[in-house]
C-alpha positions in Angstrom: -5.6 8.3 -1.7 -5.1 5.6 -4.3 -6.4 2.1 -4.6 -4.1 -0.4 -6.3 -7.1 -1.9 -8.1 -7.5 0.9 -10.6 -11.1 0.9 -11.7 -10.9 0.1 -15.4 -14.0 2.1 -16.3 -12.3 5.2 -14.9 -9.0 4.4 -16.5 -10.6 4.2 -20.0 -12.7 7.3 -19.7 -11.9 10.6 -21.4 -11.7 12.3 -18.1 -8.2 12.8 -16.7 -9.6 13.5 -13.3 -6.9 14.3 -4.9 0.4 20.6 0.8 11.1 34.9 14.4 11.6 31.3 15.8 9.3 29.6 18.2 10.1 30.3 21.9 10.5 26.7 23.2 8.8 27.5 26.5 5.5 27.9 24.6 5.9 25.2 22.0 2.8 23.3 21.0 0.7 25.0 23.7 -1.6 27.2 21.7 -4.7 25.0 21.7 -6.2 22.5 24.1 -5.5 18.8 23.2 -8.4 16.5 23.0 -8.5 14.7 26.3 -4.7 13.9 26.2 -2.2 16.6 26.8 1.0 16.2 24.9 3.7 18.2 26.8 7.4 18.2 26.8 10.3 19.8 28.6 10.9 23.0 26.6 14.6 22.5 26.8 14.3 19.2 25.0 12.3 20.9 22.2 15.1 23.4 21.5 17.0 20.7 19.6 14.2 20.7 17.0 13.0 24.3 17.0 16.5 25.8 16.8 17.9 23.5 14.1 19.9 25.1 11.3 18.7 23.6 8.0 21.5 22.7 5.5 20.0 23.6 2.2 21.3 22.0 -1.0 20.2 21.5 -4.5 17.4 18.9 -4.5 18.3 17.3 -7.9 21.1 17.8 -10.4 18.6 18.3 -13.2 16.3 20.6 -11.2 16.6 24.4 -11.0 19.3 25.7 -8.7 16.8 27.7 -6.7 14.9 24.6 -5.8 16.6 23.6 -2.5 16.1 20.7 0.0 17.1 20.1 3.6 16.3 17.4 6.2 15.0 18.3 9.7 14.7 16.1 12.8 11.4 15.9 14.7 10.5 13.7 17.6 8.5 10.5 16.9 6.5 11.2 20.1 6.2 14.9 21.1 5.4 13.8 24.6 8.9 12.2 24.7 11.1 14.6 22.6 14.2 13.0 23.9 13.3 9.6 22.4 13.3 8.3 18.8 13.6 10.9 16.0 12.2 11.0 12.5 13.4 12.9 9.4 11.2 15.4 7.7 12.4 16.4 4.2 11.7 20.1 3.4 12.1 22.0 0.2 11.9 25.7 -0.8 11.9 28.1 -3.7 12.4 31.6 -2.3 10.1 34.6 -3.0 11.0 36.3 -6.2 10.7 39.8 -4.7 12.6 40.4 -1.4 10.9 43.8 -1.1 7.4 42.4 -1.3 8.1 39.2 0.6 5.6 38.4 3.4 6.7 35.0 4.6 6.4 31.3 3.8 3.6 29.4 2.1 3.6 25.8 3.1 2.1 23.4 0.5 0.4 20.0 0.8 -1.0 18.0 -2.1 -3.4 15.7 -0.1 -3.5 12.0 0.8 -3.0 10.9 3.5 0.3 9.7 2.3 0.9 12.1 -0.6 4.5 13.4 -0.9 4.8 17.1 -1.2 8.6 17.7 -1.4 8.5 18.6 -5.1 5.4 20.7 -4.8 7.1 24.1 -5.0 8.7 23.0 -8.3 5.5 21.8 -10.1 3.1 24.3 -8.5 5.3 27.2 -9.4 4.0 27.6 -13.0 0.4 27.3 -11.7 0.6 30.1 -9.1 0.3 33.8 -9.9 3.4 36.0 -10.1 2.1 38.2 -7.2 1.9 35.1 -4.9 5.4 34.0 -5.8 6.7 37.5 -5.2 5.4 37.4 -1.6 6.1 33.9 -0.4 8.8 31.4 -0.1 7.2 28.2 -1.5 7.8 25.4 1.1 7.2 21.8 0.3 7.6 18.8 2.6 7.0 15.1 2.8 4.8 14.5 5.8 6.2 12.1 8.5 6.4 8.5 7.2 6.0 9.6 3.6 8.6 9.8 0.8 11.8 11.2 2.0 10.6 11.7 5.6 11.4 8.4 7.3 9.2 6.4 4.9 7.2 3.5 6.4 6.4 0.2 4.8 4.1 -2.7 5.7 5.6 -5.1 3.1 2.3 -5.4 1.3 1.9 -7.5 -1.9 -0.3 -6.7 -4.8 -3.5 -8.3 -3.5 -3.0 -6.7 -0.1 -2.7 -3.3 -1.8 -6.2 -3.8 -3.3 -8.9 -2.3 -1.1 -11.6 -1.8 -3.7 -13.6 -4.7 -2.3 -17.4 -4.9 -2.9 -19.4 -6.7 -0.3 -20.5 -10.2 -1.2 -21.6 -12.7 1.4 -19.5 -15.4 -0.3 -16.3 -13.3 -0.1 -16.8 -11.4 3.2 -14.7 -13.9 5.3 -11.9 -13.4 2.8 -12.2 -9.7 3.0 -12.0 -9.9 6.8 -8.8 -12.0 6.6 -7.4 -9.4 4.1 -8.1 -6.5 6.5 -6.6 -8.4 9.5 -3.5 -9.4 7.5 -2.8 -5.8 6.4 -3.1 -4.5 9.9 -0.9 -7.4 11.3 1.8 -6.8 8.7 1.8 -3.1 9.3 2.0 -3.7 13.1 4.9 -6.1 12.6 6.9 -3.8 10.4 6.3 -0.5 12.2 4.3 -1.0 15.4 6.4 1.5 17.3 6.1 4.2 14.6 2.6 3.9 13.2 0.6 5.1 16.2 2.5 8.4 15.9 1.8 8.9 12.2 -1.2 11.2 12.8 -2.4 14.5 11.5 -1.9 16.1 14.8 1.8 15.1 14.8 2.2 16.3 11.2 0.8 19.6 12.3 3.4 19.8 15.0 6.0 19.0 12.4 4.7 21.9 10.4 5.2 24.2 13.4 8.8 22.9 13.8 9.3 23.9 10.1 7.9 27.3 10.9 10.2 27.8 13.9 13.3 26.6 12.0 12.5 29.0 9.1 12.4 31.8 11.6 8.8 32.7 11.0 6.2 33.9 13.5 3.4 32.6 11.4 2.9 30.5 8.3 0.6 30.7 5.4 -0.6 27.6 3.8 -2.1 26.1 0.6 -3.5 22.6 1.1 -5.5 20.4 -1.2 -7.9 17.5 -0.3 -6.4 15.8 2.8 -4.2 18.9 3.1 -7.4 20.8 4.0 -7.8 18.7 7.1 -4.1 19.0 8.0 -4.4 22.8 7.6 -7.6 22.8 9.7 -5.9 20.8 12.5 -3.0 23.2 12.4 -5.4 26.2 12.9 -7.0 24.4 15.8 -3.6 23.6 17.5 -1.8 26.8 16.6 -4.3 29.5 16.0 -1.8 32.3 16.8 0.7 31.0 14.3 -1.8 30.8 11.4 -1.6 33.5 8.8 -3.4 33.0 5.4 -4.8 29.6 4.8 -6.3 28.4 1.6 -8.1 25.0 1.9 -8.9 23.6 -1.5 -11.4 20.7 -2.0 -12.2 20.2 1.6 -12.4 17.2 4.0 -15.2 17.4 6.6 -13.5 17.0 10.1 -16.7 15.3 11.4 -16.3 12.5 8.8 -12.7 11.4 9.3 -11.9 8.8 8.1 -14.5 6.1 7.5 -17.1 8.8 6.8 -14.9 10.4 4.1 -14.8 7.0 2.3 -18.5 6.6 2.7 -19.2 10.1 1.4 -17.9 8.9 -2.0 -21.0 6.6 -2.2 -23.3 9.3 -0.9 -22.0 11.8 -3.4 -22.0 9.5 -6.4 -25.8 9.1 -6.5 -26.7 12.8 -7.3 -23.7 12.8 -9.7 -25.1 9.7 -11.5 -28.6 11.3 -11.7 -27.1 14.5 -13.1 -25.2 12.4 -15.7 -28.3 10.5 -16.8 -30.2 13.8 -17.4 -27.3 15.4 -19.3 -26.7 12.3 -21.4 -30.4 11.8 -22.3 -30.4 15.3 -23.7 -27.6 14.2 -26.1 -29.0 10.8 -27.1 -28.3 11.6 -30.7 -24.6 11.8 -29.8 -24.1 8.9 -27.4 -27.1 6.6 -28.0 -27.6 5.7 -24.4 -31.2 6.6 -24.0 -33.5 9.6 -24.7 -34.8 9.9 -21.1 -32.8 9.8 -17.8 -34.5 6.5 -16.9 -33.4 4.9 -20.1 -29.8 6.1 -19.7 -29.8 4.7 -16.2 -31.2 1.4 -17.4 -28.5 1.2 -20.1 -25.9 1.5 -17.5 -27.3 -1.0 -15.1 -27.9 -3.5 -17.9 -24.2 -3.3 -18.7 -23.4 -3.9 -15.1 -25.7 -7.0 -15.1 -24.2 -8.3 -18.3 -20.7 -7.9 -17.0 -21.7 -9.8 -13.8 -22.9 -12.7 -16.0 -19.8 -12.6 -18.3 -17.1 -10.0 -18.1 -17.0 -7.5 -21.0 -13.8 -7.4 -23.0 -12.9 -3.8 -23.2 -9.6 -3.1 -25.1 -8.2 -6.4 -23.8 -9.3 -5.9 -20.2 -12.1 -8.0 -18.8 -14.5 -5.8 -16.8 -16.9 -7.3 -14.3 -20.0 -5.4 -13.0 -18.0 -4.6 -9.9 -15.2 -3.1 -11.9 -17.7 -0.9 -13.7 -19.3 0.2 -10.4 -15.9 0.9 -8.9 -15.5 3.6 -11.5 -18.2 5.8 -9.8 -15.9 8.9 -9.9 -16.3 9.1 -13.7 -19.9 10.3 -13.3 -18.8 13.6 -11.9 -17.6 14.5 -15.4 -20.7 14.1 -17.4 -19.1 14.3 -20.9 -16.3 11.9 -19.9 -18.8 9.5 -18.4 -21.0 9.6 -21.5 -18.0 8.9 -23.7 -16.8 6.0 -21.5 -20.2 4.3 -21.2 -20.9 4.7 -24.9 -17.6 2.9 -25.7 -18.3 0.2 -23.0 -21.7 -0.4 -24.7 -20.1 -0.9 -28.0 -17.7 -3.4 -26.5 -20.6 -5.2 -24.8 -22.2 -5.5 -28.3 -19.1 -6.9 -29.8 -18.0 -3.7 -31.6 -14.3 -2.8 -31.2 -14.1 0.3 -29.1 -12.1 3.4 -29.9 -9.0 4.2 -27.9 -9.6 6.5 -25.0 -9.2 10.2 -25.8 -6.3 12.0 -24.3 -6.3 15.3 -22.5 -3.3 17.5 -22.3 -1.9 18.1 -18.8 1.0 20.1 -17.6 4.2 18.2 -17.7 5.4 16.9 -14.3 9.0 17.3 -13.4 11.0 14.3 -12.3 10.6 13.8 -8.5 13.8 14.7 -6.6 16.3 12.0 -5.9 17.1 13.7 -2.6 18.2 11.2 0.1 16.7 7.7 0.1 14.8 5.2 -1.9 11.2 4.8 -1.0 9.4 1.5 -0.3 6.9 0.6 -3.1 4.0 0.4 -0.6 5.0 3.6 1.2 2.0 5.7 0.2 -0.5 2.9 1.1 1.2 2.2 4.4 1.2 5.9 5.3 -2.4 6.2 4.2 -3.6 3.4 6.5 -1.5 4.7 9.3 -3.1 8.1 9.3 -6.6 6.9 8.4 -6.6 4.4 11.2 -4.6 6.2 13.9 -6.2 9.6 13.5 -9.5 8.6 15.0 -11.0 6.0 17.4 -14.3 5.8 15.5 -13.6 2.7 13.3 -15.9 -0.2 14.4 -14.1 -3.2 15.8 -16.8 -5.8 15.0 -16.5 -7.2 11.5 -20.3 -7.9 11.5 -20.9 -4.1 11.8 -19.1 -3.7 8.4 -21.2 -6.5 6.9 -24.5 -4.8 8.1 -23.3 -1.4 6.9 -22.3 -2.7 3.5 -25.6 -4.4 2.9 -27.5 -1.3 4.1 -25.4 1.1 1.9 -25.5 -1.0 -1.2 -29.3 -0.6 -1.0 -29.0 3.2 -0.3 -26.2 3.9 -2.8 -26.2 1.2 -5.4 -23.2 2.5 -7.3 -20.6 2.4 -4.6 -22.2 1.9 -1.1 -20.9 -1.6 -0.4 -17.4 -0.7 -1.6 -17.3 2.3 0.8 -18.7 0.5 3.9 -17.0 -2.9 3.6 -14.4 -3.8 6.1 -11.0 -2.0 6.2 -7.7 -2.7 8.0 -8.6 0.0 10.6 -11.0 -2.5 12.2 -7.9 -4.3 13.5 -5.5 -1.4 13.9 -3.8 -0.4 17.1 -5.1 2.9 18.4 -3.2 6.0 17.6 -1.3 8.0 20.2 -4.2 10.5 20.6 -7.9 10.8 19.9 -9.1 12.8 16.9 -8.8 16.6 16.9 -12.1 18.5 17.3 -11.9 21.3 14.8 -14.1 24.1 16.1 -12.5 27.5 15.8 -12.9 31.0 14.5 -9.5 31.3 12.7 -9.7 33.0 9.3 -9.3 30.7 6.2 -10.6 30.5 2.6 -12.2 27.3 1.5 -12.5 26.5 -2.2 -15.0 23.9 -3.4 -16.2 22.6 -6.8 -19.9 21.7 -6.9 -19.1 18.4 -8.6 -16.0 17.0 -6.8 -15.8 13.2 -6.8 -13.4 12.9 -3.9 -14.5 15.7 -1.5 -18.1 16.3 -2.5 -19.8 19.6 -1.8 -21.3 18.4 1.5 -17.7 17.8 2.7 -16.5 21.3 2.0 -19.6 22.6 3.7 -18.8 20.5 6.7 -15.3 22.0 7.0 -16.9 25.5 6.6 -19.2 24.8 9.5 -16.4 23.7 11.7 -14.2 26.7 10.9 -16.5 29.6 11.9 -14.0 32.2 10.8 -13.7 30.8 7.3 -15.2 32.0 4.0 -16.2 29.6 1.2 -16.1 30.0 -2.5 -18.3 27.5 -4.4 -17.7 26.9 -8.1 -21.1 26.1 -9.5 -21.0 23.5 -12.2 -17.3 23.1 -11.3 -16.0 19.6 -11.9 -12.8 18.0 -10.7 -10.7 17.7 -7.6 -8.4 20.7 -7.0 -9.2 24.3 -7.9 -6.6 26.9 -7.2 -4.2 27.1 -10.1 -6.6 25.6 -12.6 -7.8 29.0 -14.1 -11.0 28.6 -12.2 -13.3 31.5 -11.4 -12.3 31.0 -7.7 -8.6 31.8 -8.4 -9.0 35.5 -8.3 -10.5 35.4 -4.8 -7.8 33.1 -3.5 -5.0 35.3 -5.0 -6.5 38.4 -3.5 -6.6 36.7 -0.1 -3.0 35.5 -0.3 -1.7 38.8 -1.4 -3.8 41.2 0.8 -5.0 39.0 3.7 -8.6 40.2 3.2 -11.2 37.5 3.2 -14.5 38.1 1.3 -17.1 39.8 3.4 -19.4 36.8 2.8 -19.4 33.4 1.1 -19.2 33.6 -2.6 -20.4 31.5 -5.6 -19.1 31.7 -9.1 -20.0 29.6 -12.1 -17.6 27.6 -14.2 -17.7 28.3 -17.9 -19.3 25.6 -20.1 -15.9 24.7 -21.4 -14.4 24.4 -17.9 -17.4 22.4 -16.7 -17.2 19.9 -19.5 -13.5 19.7 -20.3 -11.7 20.8 -17.2 -7.9 20.6 -17.3 -6.3 18.9 -14.3 -3.9 20.5 -11.9 -0.6 18.7 -12.1 -1.2 17.3 -8.6 0.4 14.1 -7.5 -1.6 11.0 -6.8 -1.7 10.3 -3.1 -2.7 6.8 -1.9 -6.1 5.5 -1.4 -7.8 6.1 -4.8 -7.4 5.2 -8.5 -5.4 7.9 -10.1 -6.7 11.5 -10.2 -10.2 10.2 -10.4 -10.4 8.8 -6.9 -8.3 10.9 -4.5 -8.8 12.8 -1.2 
């Protein structure tokens, strides 16, 4: 998830820190639907499950073994004879035909994150023994990227949803939320109700069938953990080895997953004040946690009176608070706040330090151009249509924002302020109840800014057959492939199918905890850069 108002404090910090064929007669019938049964004539589903993909090179400059194809799926699975959508799929075949087990579907997160090029840029991060056993399968979820991309025609101000609550601006925020919902409805009202996680899970099962597999394995990050969990709920018999990395709590979708950022920021901030106070000689922010906290809030108050000029960018107190994700990286936050303090005192600040990251390949030019607001439109479509739990009364958002600013001063009012979902048309189905005993492996950093530890624990409770690996002192969003202490367990599970006998915890090394290299994951919509992402 990515906000178009990139929190400047985060942007200047040193931290660089969120995817044999089906028998048509039993298609989409493995698990009970939540109060609404989606059924279809099996004969009509054959046109999807028995497609022949036409693979071709995704991009002239990309490796020849990186291939793409486009499949058709029904917009509405209860009416498979109606309107169709494209789903763009990619693959890199297993490197050892003798050891090949099947396919590993990949999802980078979001909602709204494109995953078509994921086999290409995740390849160098995955162990050889995993690539020997699996075809790496990427895909853009419905409505995203090359898969019938949606657009709401949103302008720059409409793309900004980092909006703190203020009594004087609340009416404007309500108008903004209503305008976004109205524009999205006008541009894609017949499509948006069907851009749900449940339907993307059905699309995944079409991919499985077209590839001729009885089951799929899966590696999903962030929002991709929820997508994977929904698939296990709907298709438990077609679920093989699922790794769910940096997890979404199914009980909190989706307003609750935004509000958990505020909840999780407070202990991260407290931890940061303690760490920074112990290093007062280095950062000069205070020699007790209370003094460090006071330094920060004094900077916020100063910026509220008069914006602080930081490297040519004027930062308000709200801009500073919006950077709440930086506090999950204690060293990066200390560096950032120290530089901000210098700027507030009139001292020119140093340029932000750079961290090395893996080079990203150029995204494939396969098929069509993508609307500039596609990721944001797809994000709101899924976040609003997945669940019926968004309040409809704007005054409820006002009350919640006032309450949560008092509870969680750093970000509470941002998280609970009104969103376009207050005015959204209901999705085609109610939310999926995830409550199963399917085996899966959940990976979770202790200090993850986007899916905090409590969120991973929530998914673990919902998936009773899962095992969880917690990386103590682990910072950042996204684990597998980052050389984490959890990687060995995940690789063993993917290659042998054996889950740990019990939940595990391992500790990040000091170097990893304080200077964690990022996975080269893309930036799905909803959050500022890698710092704020589901």
